[in-house]
SETOR-641457 format. One record per residue: residue number from 1; residue in one letter; x, y, z of N, C-alpha, C in turn. Coordinates in nm, 2 decimals, padded with zeros to 4 digits. Atoms other than C-alpha are relative to their C-alpha. Last residue first. Layout:
<recs>
   num   residuo     n_xx     n_yy     n_zz    ca_xx    ca_yy    ca_zz     c_xx     c_yy     c_zz
   NUM         a        X        Y        Z        X        Y        Z        X        Y        Z
...
</recs>
This chain:
<recs>
   num   residuo     n_xx     n_yy     n_zz    ca_xx    ca_yy    ca_zz     c_xx     c_yy     c_zz
   207         f    00.05    00.05   -00.13    00.43   -01.69   -03.14   -00.07    00.11    00.08
   206         s    00.05   -00.11   -00.08    00.52   -01.66   -03.51   -00.06   -00.06    00.13
   205         a    00.14   -00.03    00.02    00.72   -01.95   -03.64   -00.04    00.11    00.09
   204         v    00.06   -00.06   -00.12    01.10   -01.94   -03.65   -00.15    00.03   -00.03
   203         r    00.13   -00.06    00.03    01.25   -02.18   -03.90   -00.06    00.05    00.13
   202         s    00.12    00.03   -00.09    01.61   -02.25   -03.83   -00.12    00.08   -00.04
   201         a    00.03   -00.11   -00.09    01.85   -02.22   -04.12   -00.12   -00.03    00.08
   200         a    00.06   -00.12    00.07    01.91   -02.56   -04.27   -00.01    00.11    00.10
   199         p    00.10   -00.07   -00.07    02.14   -02.82   -04.11   -00.05    00.12   -00.07
   198         y   -00.05   -00.12   -00.06    02.33   -03.02   -04.37   -00.11    00.07    00.07
   197         s    00.10   -00.09   -00.05    02.28   -03.37   -04.49    00.06    00.12    00.08
   196         h   -00.04   -00.08   -00.12    02.52   -03.56   -04.71   -00.12    00.08    00.04
   195         c    00.11   -00.07   -00.05    02.46   -03.84   -04.97    00.04    00.07    00.13
   194         e   -00.02   -00.05   -00.13    02.74   -03.99   -05.18   -00.12    00.09    00.04
   193         i    00.10   -00.10   -00.03    02.70   -04.21   -05.48    00.00    00.04    00.14
   192         s    00.08   -00.04   -00.12    03.01   -04.39   -05.57   -00.11    00.10   -00.02
   191         r   -00.03    00.00   -00.14    03.16   -04.53   -05.89   -00.09    00.09    00.08
   190         y    00.07   -00.11   -00.06    03.06   -04.64   -06.24    00.03    00.00    00.15
   189         y    00.01    00.02   -00.14    03.31   -04.85   -06.43   -00.06    00.12    00.06
   188         f    00.14    00.03   -00.03    03.26   -04.85   -06.81   -00.02   -00.04    00.15
   187         d    00.02    00.14    00.04    03.64   -04.87   -06.86   -00.14   -00.04    00.04
   186         s   -00.14    00.05    00.04    03.67   -04.55   -06.66   -00.02   -00.15   -00.03
   185         i    00.00    00.10    00.11    03.36   -04.34   -06.61    00.14   -00.03   -00.04
   184         i   -00.13    00.00    00.07    03.35   -04.16   -06.28   -00.01   -00.11   -00.10
   183         i   -00.02    00.11    00.09    03.00   -04.07   -06.15    00.13    00.01   -00.08
   182         v   -00.13   -00.01    00.06    02.96   -03.85   -05.85    00.02   -00.13   -00.09
   181         v   -00.02    00.12    00.07    02.60   -03.79   -05.74    00.14    00.02   -00.08
   180         v   -00.10   -00.03    00.10    02.56   -03.53   -05.47    00.04   -00.13   -00.07
   179         i   -00.05    00.12    00.05    02.23   -03.55   -05.28    00.11    00.04   -00.11
   178         i   -00.07   -00.03    00.13    02.16   -03.26   -05.06    00.06   -00.12   -00.05
   177         i   -00.08    00.11    00.05    01.90   -03.33   -04.79    00.06    00.04   -00.13
   176         i    00.01    00.01    00.15    01.78   -03.01   -04.62    00.10   -00.12   -00.04
   175         y   -00.12    00.06    00.07    01.73   -03.05   -04.25   -00.03    00.00   -00.15
   174         q    00.04    00.09    00.11    01.49   -02.83   -04.05    00.13   -00.05   -00.06
   173         s   -00.08   -00.01    00.12    01.56   -02.68   -03.71   -00.05   -00.10   -00.10
   172         e   -00.04    00.13    00.06    01.30   -02.62   -03.44    00.09    00.03   -00.12
   171         s    00.05    00.02    00.14    01.30   -02.30   -03.24    00.05   -00.13   -00.06
   170         v   -00.07    00.11    00.07    01.33   -02.27   -02.86   -00.07   -00.01   -00.14
   169         r    00.07    00.01    00.13    01.24   -01.97   -02.64    00.08   -00.09   -00.09
   168         f   -00.09    00.03    00.11    01.34   -02.02   -02.28   -00.07   -00.02   -00.13
   167         p    00.03    00.11    00.09    01.12   -01.86   -02.01    00.11   -00.01   -00.12
   166         s    00.14    00.06    00.03    01.33   -01.85   -01.80   -00.10    00.11   -00.02
   165         n    00.02    00.03    00.15    01.68   -01.69   -01.84   -00.13   -00.06   -00.03
   164         p   -00.06   -00.09    00.10    01.75   -01.71   -01.46   -00.02   -00.05   -00.14
   163         v   -00.14    00.00   -00.01    01.50   -01.92   -01.26    00.06    00.09   -00.11
   162         s   -00.07    00.03    00.13    01.14   -01.82   -01.24    00.15    00.00    00.03
   161         v   -00.06   -00.12    00.06    01.00   -01.82   -00.88    00.08   -00.05   -00.13
   160         g    00.10   -00.09    00.06    00.75   -02.08   -00.75    00.06    00.13   -00.06
   159         g    00.07   -00.06   -00.11    01.01   -02.25   -00.53   -00.10    00.10   -00.04
   158         y   -00.06    00.06   -00.12    01.22   -02.30   -00.84   -00.06    00.06    00.12
   157         s    00.01   -00.08   -00.13    01.06   -02.22   -01.17    00.05   -00.08    00.11
   156         i   -00.06    00.07   -00.11    01.14   -02.34   -01.53   -00.01    00.10    00.12
   155         l    00.01   -00.08   -00.12    00.93   -02.24   -01.83    00.05   -00.08    00.11
   154         v   -00.02    00.09   -00.12    01.01   -02.39   -02.17    00.01    00.10    00.12
   153         t   -00.04   -00.08   -00.12    00.86   -02.21   -02.48    00.02   -00.10    00.12
   152         h    00.05    00.06   -00.13    00.83   -02.38   -02.82    00.06    00.09    00.11
   151         k   -00.07   -00.05   -00.12    00.85   -02.22   -03.17   -00.06   -00.07    00.12
   150         v    00.03   -00.14   -00.04    00.70   -02.43   -03.44    00.08    00.03    00.12
   149         n   -00.11   -00.09    00.04    00.78   -02.75   -03.63   -00.03    00.14    00.02
   148         r    00.03   -00.09    00.11    00.53   -02.96   -03.44    00.12    00.08   -00.03
   147         k    00.08    00.07    00.11    00.56   -03.27   -03.22   -00.03    00.09   -00.12
   146         p    00.09   -00.08    00.09    00.83   -03.14   -02.99   -00.07   -00.09   -00.10
   145         m   -00.01    00.03    00.14    00.97   -03.41   -02.75   -00.10    00.09   -00.08
   144         y    00.13   -00.01    00.06    01.06   -03.32   -02.39    00.02   -00.03   -00.15
   143         r    00.01    00.01    00.15    01.35   -03.39   -02.17   -00.14    00.01   -00.04
   142         c    00.14   -00.03    00.06    01.47   -03.31   -01.82    00.01   -00.03   -00.15
   141         f   -00.01    00.02    00.15    01.76   -03.44   -01.60   -00.14    00.01   -00.05
   140         y    00.11    00.06    00.06    01.76   -03.28   -01.25    00.02   -00.02   -00.15
   139         t    00.01   -00.03    00.14    02.04   -03.18   -01.02   -00.12   -00.08   -00.05
   138         g    00.02   -00.14    00.02    02.05   -03.14   -00.64   -00.01    00.03   -00.15
   137         d   -00.12   -00.07   -00.04    02.21   -03.48   -00.59   -00.01    00.15   -00.02
   136         k   -00.02    00.01   -00.15    01.90   -03.71   -00.59    00.13    00.07    00.04
   135         n   -00.12    00.08   -00.02    01.91   -03.73   -00.97    00.05   -00.02    00.14
   134         d   -00.08   -00.05   -00.11    01.55   -03.62   -00.99    00.12   -00.09    00.02
   133         r   -00.06    00.10   -00.09    01.42   -03.71   -01.33    00.09    00.06    00.10
   132         v   -00.10   -00.05   -00.09    01.18   -03.47   -01.51    00.05   -00.11    00.09
   131         v   -00.04    00.10   -00.10    00.99   -03.57   -01.82    00.11    00.05    00.08
   130         v   -00.14   -00.01   -00.04    00.82   -03.28   -01.99    00.03   -00.11    00.10
   129         d   -00.04    00.08   -00.11    00.49   -03.32   -02.18    00.15    00.01    00.02
   128         v   -00.09    00.11    00.04    00.41   -03.04   -02.42    00.05   -00.07    00.12
   127         p   -00.10    00.05   -00.09    00.12   -02.81   -02.34    00.08   -00.12   -00.07
   126         n    00.03    00.14   -00.03   -00.06   -02.64   -02.63    00.11   -00.06    00.09
   125         y    00.02    00.02   -00.14    00.00   -02.27   -02.61   -00.05   -00.14    00.04
   124         d    00.14   -00.02   -00.02   -00.04   -02.22   -02.99   -00.04   -00.03    00.15
   123         a    00.03   -00.13    00.04    00.34   -02.17   -03.03   -00.15    00.03    00.02
   122         d   -00.04   -00.04    00.14    00.42   -02.48   -02.84   -00.06    00.14   -00.03
   121         m    00.12   -00.01    00.08    00.42   -02.54   -02.46    00.05    00.04   -00.14
   120         a   -00.03   -00.04    00.14    00.67   -02.65   -02.20   -00.13    00.01   -00.08
   119         a    00.11    00.01    00.09    00.66   -02.68   -01.82    00.05    00.04   -00.14
   118         v   -00.04   -00.02    00.14    00.92   -02.74   -01.55   -00.12   -00.02   -00.09
   117         h    00.11    00.02    00.10    00.85   -02.70   -01.18    00.05    00.03   -00.14
   116         l   -00.03   -00.03    00.14    01.12   -02.76   -00.91   -00.13   -00.02   -00.09
   115         p    00.05    00.08    00.11    01.02   -02.76   -00.54    00.03    00.06   -00.14
   114         a    00.13   -00.05    00.04    01.26   -02.60   -00.30   -00.06   -00.09   -00.11
   113         r    00.11    00.09    00.03    01.58   -02.69   -00.12   -00.13    00.07   -00.03
   112         g    00.08    00.05   -00.12    01.89   -02.47   -00.13   -00.11   -00.09   -00.05
   111         a    00.12   -00.08   -00.02    02.01   -02.29   -00.45   -00.08   -00.03    00.13
   110         r   -00.03   -00.12   -00.07    02.37   -02.40   -00.48   -00.12    00.08    00.05
   109         r   -00.08    00.04   -00.12    02.29   -02.76   -00.58    00.04    00.12    00.08
   108         a    00.05   -00.08   -00.12    02.00   -02.65   -00.80    00.09   -00.02    00.12
   107         d   -00.10    00.02   -00.11    02.14   -02.77   -01.14   -00.04    00.10    00.11
   106         v    00.02   -00.11   -00.09    01.87   -02.81   -01.41    00.09   -00.03    00.12
   105         t   -00.03    00.03   -00.14    01.98   -03.03   -01.70   -00.03    00.13    00.08
   104         f   -00.07   -00.11   -00.07    01.86   -03.03   -02.06    00.01   -00.04    00.14
   103         e   -00.05    00.03   -00.13    01.73   -03.27   -02.33    00.07    00.12    00.06
   102         a   -00.08   -00.12   -00.03    01.53   -03.24   -02.65    00.03    00.00    00.15
   101         w    00.00   -00.05   -00.14    01.40   -03.58   -02.75    00.09    00.12    00.00
   100         k   -00.13    00.04   -00.06    01.34   -03.61   -03.13    00.00    00.06    00.15
    99         n    00.00    00.14   -00.03    00.99   -03.60   -03.29    00.13   -00.06    00.05
    98         v    00.13    00.05   -00.02    01.06   -03.25   -03.43    00.01   -00.15    00.02
    97         m    00.06    00.06    00.11    01.42   -03.14   -03.39   -00.14   -00.06    00.04
    96         v    00.09    00.10   -00.05    01.58   -02.89   -03.15   -00.08   -00.05   -00.12
    95         g   -00.06    00.13    00.00    01.88   -02.71   -03.30   -00.09   -00.11    00.04
    94         t    00.02    00.08    00.12    01.80   -02.35   -03.24    00.06   -00.14    00.02
    93         r    00.10   -00.06    00.09    01.74   -02.12   -02.94   -00.02   -00.08   -00.13
    92         q   -00.07   -00.08    00.10    01.91   -02.36   -02.70   -00.10    00.06   -00.10
    91         l    00.04   -00.14   -00.03    01.70   -02.49   -02.41    00.07    00.10   -00.10
    90         g    00.14   -00.02    00.00    01.69   -02.86   -02.52   -00.05    00.14    00.03
    89         p    00.05   -00.02    00.14    02.06   -02.85   -02.61   -00.15    00.03    00.00
    88         g    00.00    00.12    00.08    02.16   -02.81   -02.24   -00.07    00.03   -00.14
    87         s   -00.08    00.00    00.13    02.15   -02.56   -01.96   -00.02   -00.13   -00.07
    86         a    00.07    00.09    00.10    01.95   -02.46   -01.65    00.08    00.01   -00.13
    85         e   -00.06    00.00    00.13    02.14   -02.31   -01.35   -00.07   -00.10   -00.09
    84         v    00.03    00.12    00.08    01.97   -02.23   -01.02    00.05    00.02   -00.14
    83         k   -00.11    00.09    00.00    02.14   -01.97   -00.81   -00.02   -00.13   -00.08
    82         t   -00.10   -00.06    00.09    01.88   -01.70   -00.88    00.13   -00.08   -00.02
    81         p    00.02    00.04    00.14    01.62   -01.93   -00.73    00.10    00.06   -00.10
    80         d   -00.03   -00.11    00.08    01.77   -01.88   -00.38   -00.02   -00.04   -00.15
    79         f   -00.05    00.04    00.14    01.64   -02.12   -00.11    00.02    00.13   -00.08
    78         d   -00.01    00.15    00.02    01.57   -02.13    00.26    00.05   -00.04   -00.13
    77         a   -00.14    00.04    00.00    01.66   -01.76    00.33    00.02   -00.15   -00.03
    76         t   -00.04    00.10   -00.10    01.31   -01.65    00.24    00.15   -00.03   -00.02
    75         m   -00.12    00.07    00.03    01.18   -01.35    00.06    00.04   -00.09    00.11
    74         p   -00.13   -00.06   -00.05    00.83   -01.26    00.15    00.12   -00.08   -00.04
    73         k   -00.04    00.04   -00.14    00.56   -01.41   -00.07    00.12    00.08    00.04
    72         v   -00.15   -00.01   -00.02    00.40   -01.25   -00.38    00.03   -00.03    00.15
    71         d   -00.03   -00.01   -00.14    00.05   -01.38   -00.45    00.15    00.00    00.03
    70         a   -00.13    00.07   -00.04   -00.01   -01.31   -00.82    00.01    00.03    00.15
    69         m   -00.03   -00.03   -00.14   -00.36   -01.23   -00.97    00.13   -00.08    00.04
    68         y   -00.05    00.12   -00.06   -00.40   -01.21   -01.34    00.05    00.03    00.14
    67         p   -00.14    00.01   -00.06   -00.61   -00.91   -01.45    00.03   -00.15    00.05
    66         s   -00.08   -00.10   -00.07   -00.70   -01.01   -01.72   -00.09    00.07    00.09
    65         k   -00.06    00.07   -00.11   -00.89   -01.33   -01.82    00.10    00.10    00.08
    64         p    00.07    00.11   -00.08   -01.00   -01.17   -02.15    00.10   -00.07    00.10
    63         i    00.03    00.11    00.09   -00.80   -00.85   -02.24   -00.07   -00.11    00.08
    62         d   -00.06    00.13   -00.03   -00.82   -00.56   -02.00   -00.04   -00.10   -00.11
    61         a    00.09    00.09   -00.06   -00.91   -00.22   -02.16    00.07   -00.14    00.03
    60         e    00.03   -00.04   -00.14   -00.68    00.07   -02.24   -00.09   -00.09    00.08
    59         n    00.08   -00.11    00.01   -00.69   -00.01   -02.61   -00.05    00.05    00.14
    58         c    00.01   -00.03    00.14   -00.55   -00.35   -02.53   -00.10    00.11   -00.02
    57         l    00.10   -00.10    00.06   -00.44   -00.41   -02.18    00.01    00.01   -00.15
    56         i   -00.04   -00.01    00.14   -00.27   -00.69   -01.99   -00.11    00.07   -00.07
    55         h    00.09   -00.03    00.11   -00.32   -00.63   -01.62    00.07    00.00   -00.13
    54         v   -00.08   -00.02    00.12   -00.12   -00.80   -01.34   -00.10    00.02   -00.12
    53         a    00.09    00.02    00.12   -00.30   -00.76   -01.01    00.08    00.03   -00.12
    52         y   -00.02   -00.09    00.11   -00.06   -00.81   -00.71   -00.10   -00.03   -00.12
    51         e    00.07    00.04    00.12   -00.14   -00.97   -00.38    00.01    00.11   -00.10
    50         g    00.14   -00.03    00.01    00.11   -00.92   -00.10   -00.06   -00.05   -00.13
    49         p    00.09    00.11    00.02    00.48   -00.90   -00.03   -00.14    00.04   -00.01
    48         a    00.07    00.03   -00.12    00.68   -00.58   -00.08   -00.09   -00.12   -00.03
    47         t   -00.09   -00.03   -00.12    00.94   -00.47   -00.33   -00.07   -00.03    00.13
    46         p    00.07   -00.06   -00.12    00.77   -00.61   -00.64    00.10    00.01    00.11
    45         w   -00.07    00.02   -00.13    01.00   -00.66   -00.94   -00.08    00.07    00.11
    44         y    00.03   -00.11   -00.09    00.82   -00.71   -01.28    00.07   -00.03    00.14
    43         s   -00.04    00.03   -00.13    00.91   -00.90   -01.59   -00.03    00.11    00.09
    42         i    00.02   -00.10   -00.10    00.74   -00.91   -01.92    00.05   -00.04    00.13
    41         d   -00.03    00.05   -00.14    00.86   -01.11   -02.22   -00.01    00.12    00.10
    40         a   -00.08   -00.08   -00.09    00.70   -00.99   -02.55    00.02   -00.08    00.13
    39         s    00.01    00.04   -00.14    00.54   -01.15   -02.85    00.10    00.08    00.08
    38         g    00.14   -00.02   -00.04    00.47   -01.03   -03.21   -00.02   -00.04    00.15
    37         d    00.09    00.09    00.08    00.79   -01.17   -03.35   -00.14    00.01    00.04
    36         g    00.00   -00.02    00.15    01.04   -00.91   -03.25   -00.08   -00.09   -00.08
    35         n   -00.07    00.11    00.07    01.09   -01.05   -02.90    00.01    00.02   -00.15
    34         d    00.07    00.03    00.13    01.00   -00.71   -02.74    00.08   -00.11   -00.07
    33         k   -00.10    00.04    00.10    01.13   -00.71   -02.38   -00.08   -00.05   -00.12
    32         c    00.06    00.05    00.12    00.92   -00.51   -02.13    00.11   -00.04   -00.11
    31         d   -00.10    00.01    00.11    01.07   -00.46   -01.78   -00.07   -00.07   -00.12
    30         i    00.04    00.09    00.11    00.83   -00.34   -01.51    00.10    00.01   -00.11
    29         k   -00.07   -00.03    00.13    00.94   -00.20   -01.18   -00.04   -00.10   -00.10
    28         a   -00.09    00.10    00.06    00.68   -00.28   -00.91    00.06    00.05   -00.13
    27         q   -00.01   -00.04    00.14    00.53    00.01   -00.71    00.11   -00.09   -00.07
    26         s   -00.11   -00.08    00.03    00.44   -00.17   -00.39    00.00    00.04   -00.15
    25         p   -00.05   -00.07   -00.11    00.13   -00.31   -00.23    00.12    00.09   -00.02
    24         g   -00.03    00.07   -00.12   -00.02   -00.40   -00.56    00.05    00.08    00.11
    23         e    00.06   -00.06   -00.12   -00.13   -00.30   -00.91    00.03   -00.09    00.12
    22         i   -00.01    00.08   -00.13    00.08   -00.39   -01.21   -00.06    00.08    00.11
    21         s   -00.01   -00.08   -00.12    00.01   -00.25   -01.56    00.00   -00.10    00.12
    20         f    00.00    00.08   -00.12    00.07   -00.38   -01.91    00.00    00.10    00.12
    19         g   -00.08   -00.05   -00.11    00.02   -00.23   -02.26   -00.02   -00.09    00.12
    18         v   -00.02    00.10   -00.10   -00.10   -00.30   -02.61    00.09    00.05    00.12
    17         d    00.10   -00.02   -00.11   -00.24   -00.02   -02.82    00.01   -00.10    00.11
    16         g    00.13   -00.04    00.05    00.07    00.01   -03.05   -00.09    00.02    00.12
    15         c    00.01   -00.05    00.13    00.36   -00.17   -02.89   -00.14    00.03   -00.04
    14         f   -00.08    00.09    00.08    00.47   -00.26   -02.54    00.00    00.05   -00.14
    13         r    00.05    00.01    00.14    00.36    00.02   -02.31    00.09   -00.09   -00.08
    12         c   -00.10    00.01    00.10    00.43   -00.02   -01.93   -00.07   -00.02   -00.14
    11         v    00.05    00.03    00.13    00.22    00.10   -01.64    00.12   -00.01   -00.10
    10         n   -00.10   -00.04    00.09    00.28    00.10   -01.26   -00.04   -00.05   -00.14
     9         e    00.00    00.05    00.14    00.01    00.11   -01.01    00.11    00.05   -00.08
     8         v   -00.09   -00.08    00.09    00.03    00.14   -00.63   -00.01   -00.07   -00.14
     7         d   -00.09    00.07    00.07   -00.27    00.01   -00.42    00.08    00.09   -00.09
     6         d    00.05    00.05    00.13   -00.43    00.25   -00.18    00.11   -00.08   -00.07
     5         g    00.07    00.13   -00.01   -00.36    00.29    00.19   -00.05   -00.06   -00.13
     4         d    00.14   -00.02   -00.02   -00.29    00.66    00.16   -00.08   -00.13    00.01
     3         g    00.03   -00.07   -00.13    00.08    00.63    00.22   -00.14    00.02    00.03
     2         n   -00.08   -00.13   -00.01    00.11    00.36   -00.05   -00.04    00.07    00.13
     1         m    00.08   -00.12    00.00    00.00    00.00    00.00    00.09    00.13    00.00
</recs>
């Protein structure tokens, strides 16, 4: 609350008539990152615990389901989500293949004990199953299998808080098959046919 006992609101403009605002016990800083594909990553930093209303606006009006309510808890010394490290080919921007396992590791050994949550979805917000294996040493082995050649998003939280660099935006790669036929004629002898595959430029679908 502010000095008058009212909620504090902060507003951020994304593009055109789309904007965001946060209402809650503190004036939360908002960071808007334009992904250049019609989507944006929005982060906000509340400085006091309590319930916050996250408004997504179009032409000054809330879109359907907005506002989203977030219950911000006081900081605890039990765990630190900023010390969680997530890495691996399944989180890289390019290189993931359709119908192939995309794998990555979450390392929480320096972060304390808290529940880990991993989720993935495709460009149409359809959930993608993620298999998480607890290695019992503070690390987790994770994998998912994209079914469509579209952009996917992987969200990782620890103790209910996003880990560094989450959400991860992942684009599928396509392969172009180039067939090179080498025919050497010598005494009516035909020699080798070679086939090579090279990664094509990644296809990024709108998200």
